[in-house]
C-alpha positions as CSV (number, residue, x, y, z in Angstrom):
1,M,50.1,-30.8,129.7
2,D,53.4,-29.0,130.2
3,A,53.4,-25.7,128.3
4,R,57.1,-26.2,127.4
5,N,56.1,-29.0,125.1
6,V,53.5,-27.0,123.2
7,R,54.5,-25.9,119.7
8,I,52.6,-23.7,117.5
9,G,53.1,-24.7,113.9
10,E,51.4,-24.0,110.7
11,T,47.8,-23.0,111.4
12,G,46.4,-23.6,108.0
13,L,44.5,-20.3,107.9
14,E,46.1,-19.3,104.6
15,Q,44.9,-22.6,103.0
16,L,41.4,-22.1,104.4
17,I,41.3,-18.6,103.0
18,Q,42.5,-19.8,99.6
19,W,39.8,-22.5,99.7
20,L,37.1,-20.0,100.5
21,R,38.3,-17.7,97.7
22,Q,38.3,-20.6,95.2
23,S,34.8,-21.6,96.2
24,G,33.6,-18.2,94.8
25,R,30.7,-18.0,97.1
26,P,29.9,-17.6,100.8
27,Q,30.2,-20.8,102.9
28,S,28.3,-21.9,106.0
29,L,30.2,-22.0,109.3
30,E,29.7,-25.8,109.2
31,A,31.4,-26.0,105.8
32,L,34.3,-23.8,106.9
33,T,34.8,-25.9,110.1
34,Q,34.8,-29.1,108.1
35,Q,37.3,-27.8,105.6
36,Y,39.5,-26.4,108.4
37,L,39.5,-29.8,110.0
38,V,40.6,-31.5,106.8
39,I,43.4,-29.0,106.5
40,L,44.6,-29.4,110.0
41,K,44.5,-33.2,109.7
42,E,46.7,-33.0,106.6
43,L,49.1,-30.7,108.4
44,V,49.4,-33.1,111.3
45,R,50.0,-36.0,109.0
46,V,52.7,-34.1,107.1
47,E,54.4,-33.1,110.4
48,E,54.3,-36.6,111.8
49,E,56.0,-37.9,108.6
50,A,58.8,-35.4,108.9
């Protein structure tokens, strides 16, 4: 992969933090990872549509 083609877009960390705060309780690493993947998939889908 050519580094000139790599773009860093929205990371989704703000959304993950918001989700974690809304849950109101500690989450497992597995739950955090699953939710983060959901967020990233949505971000990719939105960017592909743009």
